[in-house]
C-alpha positions as CSV (number, residue, x, y, z in Angstrom):
1,M,27.9,-16.9,-26.2
2,A,26.9,-16.4,-29.7
3,M,25.5,-19.4,-31.1
4,E,26.1,-18.7,-35.1
5,K,25.5,-21.8,-36.9
6,T,24.3,-25.2,-36.6
7,G,25.7,-27.7,-34.5
8,D,27.5,-25.1,-32.5
9,M,27.7,-25.4,-28.8
10,S,27.6,-23.1,-26.1
11,G,30.0,-23.0,-23.2
12,I,28.4,-24.1,-19.8
13,V,24.9,-22.0,-18.6
14,K,24.7,-21.8,-15.2
15,G,20.7,-21.7,-13.6
16,K,18.9,-21.4,-10.3
17,E,19.5,-25.4,-9.7
18,D,21.7,-26.8,-13.1
19,I,24.2,-26.6,-15.0
20,R,24.1,-26.9,-18.9
21,I,25.4,-27.1,-22.4
22,L,23.3,-25.4,-25.5
23,K,23.4,-26.5,-28.2
24,A,22.0,-24.4,-31.8
25,T,19.2,-27.1,-34.2
26,E,18.4,-24.4,-36.4
27,V,19.9,-20.6,-36.9
28,T,17.4,-18.2,-39.0
29,P,19.2,-15.3,-40.1
30,E,18.5,-11.8,-39.0
31,K,15.6,-10.0,-39.9
32,K,15.4,-6.1,-40.1
33,K,11.3,-5.3,-40.0
34,S,10.0,-2.4,-41.9
35,F,8.5,0.7,-40.2
36,E,5.0,-0.5,-41.1
37,E,5.8,-3.9,-38.8
38,V,6.7,-2.5,-35.9
39,K,4.3,0.6,-35.7
40,P,1.8,-0.4,-33.7
41,W,4.5,-1.2,-31.3
42,I,5.7,2.0,-31.4
43,E,2.7,3.8,-30.9
44,R,1.7,1.8,-27.8
45,T,5.0,2.2,-26.8
46,V,4.3,6.1,-26.9
47,Q,0.7,6.2,-25.9
48,S,2.1,4.3,-22.7
49,R,4.4,6.6,-21.6
50,K,2.9,9.4,-22.3
51,Q,0.3,8.3,-20.1
52,R,2.6,7.7,-17.0
53,E,3.9,10.9,-17.7
54,S,0.0,11.6,-17.9
55,W,-0.6,10.2,-14.2
56,L,2.8,11.1,-12.3
57,K,2.4,14.9,-13.2
58,Y,-1.2,14.1,-12.1
59,I,0.0,12.4,-8.7
60,D,2.5,15.9,-8.4
61,D,-0.2,18.8,-9.2
62,L,-2.6,16.7,-6.2
63,K,0.4,16.2,-3.8
64,K,1.8,20.3,-4.2
65,K,-1.9,21.0,-3.8
66,N,-2.7,19.2,-0.7
67,N,0.3,20.1,0.3
68,V,1.3,16.5,1.1
69,Q,4.7,15.7,3.1
70,V,6.7,12.1,1.9
71,F,8.9,11.4,5.0
72,E,11.4,9.3,2.9
73,E,13.5,8.0,5.4
74,K,10.8,7.2,7.9
75,L,10.1,4.8,4.8
76,V,13.2,3.7,4.4
77,S,13.5,2.2,8.1
78,S,9.8,0.8,8.2
79,A,10.5,-1.5,4.5
80,K,14.3,-2.3,6.5
81,E,12.2,-2.9,9.9
82,G,10.1,-5.3,8.1
83,A,7.0,-4.0,9.4
84,A,5.1,-0.7,9.6
85,Q,5.8,2.3,11.7
86,P,3.8,5.0,11.5
87,V,4.3,7.4,9.0
88,K,3.6,12.1,10.3
89,R,1.2,13.1,8.2
90,N,-0.3,16.5,7.5
91,A,-3.8,16.8,8.8
92,L,-3.8,20.2,7.6
93,P,-2.2,22.2,5.9
94,G,1.3,23.6,8.2
95,K,-0.2,20.9,10.9
96,M,1.5,18.1,11.5
97,I,0.1,15.1,13.9
98,D,1.5,11.9,14.6
99,I,0.0,8.6,14.4
100,G,0.1,6.0,16.6
101,Q,3.0,7.6,19.0
């Protein structure tokens, strides 16, 4: 649906509740940005990714240190049923308890 010139029209565009045909009223040429223009965005993106990686590693380390077990099949079946179901959790390392059963 690339509309390259003023006055170009799109084909039919379907929305959730309507259909539309678009007409280009103004076309601005593509502008390449300099490194200095995108540097703040790159820095924020890299920092965000590093923070996420650090957080996930921290959570994973806590799980290992405290011998946490997640029963994915219980979580998936609970989500499919639409209601919270009791999930087995480690009370102490090596001992399992059933909650609500």
